[in-house]
SENU-310126 format. One line per 10 residues: number of its first residue (from 0); for each residue x, y, z of C-alpha. Coordinates in steps of 0.5 Angstrom, whole numbers. Layout:
REM SENU-310126
NUM> X Y Z  ...
//
This chain:
REM SENU-310126
0> 79 -6 -65  76 1 -68  73 6 -64  70 12 -66  74 18 -64  69 21 -59  69 15 -55  75 16 -51  77 10 -47  82 11 -41
10> 84 5 -37  87 5 -30  89 -2 -27  90 -3 -20  92 -9 -16  85 -13 -18  81 -7 -21  80 -5 -28  76 1 -29  74 3 -36
20> 72 11 -36  68 13 -42  62 17 -45  57 12 -46  55 11 -53  51 5 -57  57 2 -60  61 2 -54  54 -2 -51  54 -7 -56
30> 62 -8 -55  61 -9 -48  54 -12 -48  57 -19 -47  60 -17 -40  55 -12 -38  47 -12 -38  46 -4 -36  50 2 -36  48 5 -29
40> 53 11 -30  58 14 -35  64 9 -31  64 2 -31  68 -2 -26  70 -9 -28  72 -13 -22  77 -19 -22  79 -24 -17  83 -28 -20
50> 77 -30 -25  73 -34 -20  68 -28 -17  67 -26 -24  65 -32 -27  61 -35 -20  55 -32 -23  55 -34 -30  52 -40 -29  45 -43 -27
60> 43 -44 -20  39 -50 -17  35 -45 -13  35 -38 -10  38 -41 -4  44 -44 -8  45 -37 -11  44 -33 -4  50 -38 -2  54 -36 -7
70> 54 -29 -6  55 -30 1  61 -34 0  64 -29 -5  63 -23 0  64 -28 7  57 -25 9  50 -27 11  46 -25 5  38 -25 4
80> 34 -24 -2  27 -21 -2  22 -19 -7  19 -12 -8  14 -12 -2  20 -14 2  18 -22 3  23 -26 4  25 -31 -2  32 -34 0
90> 37 -33 5  44 -36 6  47 -40 12  51 -35 17  56 -37 22  57 -33 29  53 -27 31  48 -24 26  43 -18 27  36 -18 30
100> 33 -15 24  36 -21 20  33 -26 25  26 -23 25  26 -23 17  28 -30 17  23 -32 23  17 -28 20  19 -29 12  18 -22 11
110> 22 -16 14  18 -13 20  14 -7 19  18 -2 23  24 -4 20  21 -2 13  18 4 16  25 7 18  28 5 12  24 9 8
120> 24 15 13  32 15 13  32 15 6  35 8 5  30 5 0  29 11 -4  36 11 -5  36 4 -7  30 6 -12  35 11 -15
130> 41 8 -16  44 2 -20  50 1 -15  50 -2 -8  48 3 -2  52 2 4  47 3 11  50 4 18  48 1 24  41 3 26
140> 40 0 33  33 2 35  31 -3 30  36 -8 31  39 -7 24  47 -8 24  52 -5 18  50 -8 12  50 -6 4  44 -7 -1
150> 42 -7 -8  36 -7 -12  34 -12 -17  32 -9 -23  29 -11 -30  27 -6 -35  27 0 -30  22 -4 -25  25 -6 -18  24 -14 -17
160> 27 -14 -11  33 -13 -6  39 -16 -4  42 -15 3  49 -17 6  50 -16 13  57 -14 14  57 -14 22  65 -12 23  67 -14 16
170> 69 -8 12  66 -8 5  71 -6 0  69 -2 -7  71 -9 -10  65 -12 -6  60 -7 -7  61 -8 -15  61 -15 -14  54 -14 -10
180> 52 -10 -16  54 -15 -21  50 -20 -17  44 -16 -17  44 -16 -25  44 -24 -25  39 -24 -19  34 -21 -24  34 -27 -28  33 -31 -22
190> 27 -27 -20  24 -27 -26  21 -34 -27  19 -33 -20  15 -27 -21  12 -29 -27  9 -36 -23  7 -31 -18  3 -26 -23  0 -32 -26
200> -2 -35 -19  -5 -28 -17  -9 -27 -23  -12 -34 -22  -13 -31 -15  -16 -25 -17  -21 -29 -22  -23 -33 -16  -25 -27 -11  -29 -24 -17
210> -33 -30 -17  -34 -30 -10  -36 -23 -9  -41 -23 -15  -45 -29 -14  -46 -33 -8  -43 -40 -7  -48 -46 -6  -45 -47 1  -39 -45 6
220> -36 -52 4  -36 -50 -3  -33 -43 -2  -28 -46 2  -25 -51 -3  -24 -46 -8  -20 -41 -3  -16 -47 -1  -11 -46 -7  -9 -40 -3
230> -7 -43 3  -13 -41 7  -16 -45 13  -24 -46 13  -24 -43 20  -21 -36 18  -25 -30 18  -25 -26 12  -27 -19 10  -27 -15 4
240> -24 -8 4  -25 -3 -1  -20 3 -3  -23 9 -7  -18 13 -11  -20 20 -13  -15 21 -19  -13 14 -20  -6 13 -23  -1 7 -24
250> 3 10 -19  -2 11 -14  -4 4 -15  3 1 -14  4 5 -8  -3 3 -5  -1 -4 -6  6 -4 -3  3 0 3  -2 -6 4
260> 3 -12 3  8 -9 8  4 -7 14  3 -13 19  -4 -11 22  -8 -15 17  -6 -21 12  -8 -19 5  -10 -26 2  -12 -23 -5
270> -12 -16 -8  -15 -14 -15  -18 -8 -18  -24 -5 -21  -22 0 -26  -29 3 -28  -30 5 -20  -23 7 -19  -23 2 -13  -18 -3 -10
280> -20 -9 -7  -17 -13 -2  -19 -20 1  -16 -20 8  -16 -24 15  -14 -21 22  -8 -24 26  -9 -29 31  -12 -27 38  -12 -19 36
290> -18 -14 36  -20 -15 28  -24 -8 28  -18 -5 31  -13 -8 26  -18 -6 20  -17 1 23  -10 1 24  -9 -2 17  -13 3 13
300> -10 9 17  -3 7 15  -5 6 8  -8 12 7  -3 16 11  2 13 6  -1 16 0  1 22 -3  -6 25 -3  -9 22 3
310> -15 27 2  -17 23 -4  -17 16 -1  -23 13 2  -23 6 5  -29 2 7  -29 -5 10  -35 -10 10  -37 -15 15  -32 -21 18
320> -35 -27 15  -34 -34 18  -39 -37 13  -36 -35 6  -42 -35 2  -43 -28 6  -37 -25 2  -42 -22 -3  -45 -18 3  -38 -16 5
330> -36 -13 -1  -43 -9 -2  -42 -7 5  -35 -5 4  -36 -1 -3  -42 3 0  -38 5 6  -32 8 2  -37 11 -3  -41 14 3
340> -34 17 6  -33 20 -1  -39 23 -1  -40 25 6  -34 26 10  -37 30 15  -41 25 17  -37 19 17  -31 21 21  -28 15 24
350> -32 10 20  -29 4 18  -35 -1 17  -42 -1 14  -46 -2 21  -42 5 23  -45 9 17  -52 10 21  -57 13 17  -52 13 11
360> -54 6 10  -61 7 7  -59 13 2  -58 8 -4  -65 5 -2  -69 11 -2  -72 14 -8  -71 22 -8  -77 26 -10  -76 32 -15
370> -77 37 -10  -74 39 -4  -78 37 3  -82 43 5  -78 44 11  -71 45 7  -75 49 2  -77 54 7  -70 55 11  -67 56 4
380> -72 61 2  -71 65 8  -63 65 8  -64 67 1  -68 73 2  -66 75 10  -58 74 8  -58 69 14  -55 62 15  -60 58 18
390> -59 52 14  -51 51 15  -52 52 22  -58 47 23  -53 42 19  -47 43 23  -51 42 29  -54 36 27  -48 33 24  -45 34 31
400> -50 30 34  -53 37 38  -47 39 42  -48 46 43  -41 48 45  -38 44 39  -42 47 34  -41 54 36  -34 53 36  -34 50 29
410> -39 56 27  -34 61 30  -40 64 34  -43 65 41  -47 59 44  -52 65 45  -52 66 38  -53 59 36  -59 58 41  -62 64 37
420> -61 61 30  -64 54 32  -70 57 35  -71 61 29  -70 55 24  -75 51 28  -80 57 27  -79 58 20  -78 51 18  -84 48 23
430> -80 43 26  -78 41 33  -71 39 35  -74 36 41  -77 31 37  -72 25 36  -76 23 29  -76 30 26  -69 31 28  -67 24 25
440> -71 26 19  -68 33 18  -61 30 18  -63 25 13  -66 30 8  -60 34 9  -56 28 6  -61 27 0  -62 34 -2  -55 37 0
450> -53 39 -7  -60 42 -8  -59 47 -2  -53 51 -4
//
């Protein structure tokens, strides 16, 4: 067979391994296309085990479990196969002992969150994403993870899932790791039909969610019947969670979705996007026997902190619904909560739910007058001509709910100076901070007219 001069091949035959080392080129890819689906590096290792191992994957499988068992038989180790969000798809049988992480994954049908977090922190998952080869993982006792190897399953550059091989005391050879990489190649064919079916199912679920949050169903029973196809029971509380993104990109959407699907605080039933509003929506249910409000806070905090720019993500949750005709209300509340958190971060610290917004709940319902309220107008003009900061001082004071020491600290002034400024603001503006109604009205005016004050 003719090869161009620049495509030099050197062959080294070992006891059971043939290595072909060459500069990758199109003609060589065509030459070896029947044996290899991709060329991850400038060297390729052909693994030969009397021909049996090479051909073990070159056939169809009755199920993904059958495929996992074949990998396990070849490597003599337990195997698990996960999707890209670390949900268990299949696992092989195993003899003798195995590690805690594998047992927990099989029981929970997903990799435990603490395991995922540490695999990210230790760089193992990033290494899997960056390499087409198998990655070796040493024991991590704090999460019950024994010695193992793993390889990402890819299709057109996208990670579809992972294959994990629990080695235990067995020493996996270079040949074993090469075989695992070959199994990952074959796994992309096995996973693709599953992923396509899941995508069709998810699109159907997305349409269902939009139906429930844009029009009110006739009854709880009719809404529950629609949701039954997602595996929901009729008595499960549901809520809508909305995440707003400052600068939405496909990468950010993917990261947000991955973070939501790999946390355990809430169960994500349906996910969808509103590209016009730069929002990602989740229909969620709380774990059984847990503090639902606390679970929402933990869930949103976890997701926001995992994003590359946490300051550009705002989350809001609507009411929990045991009557599914109220999901429309939950969605509207969640959207307004996220929107108000974006517009007024200083007034929404620690806010997760609509009912926690306080006065901000009424902002969309108020028709703003074209001119400033007289109190704010007087203070703005006084600050302009006297070079003072009465408006800013008053805003920080009201935002801090009248806490003098906290306000003085935020403004970096003495409490006596703060007292003088507030007294002067009352005189200039013609109001009393001892009057609860006037104080609430002042804060509301600040919310409505803030953009016109400075």
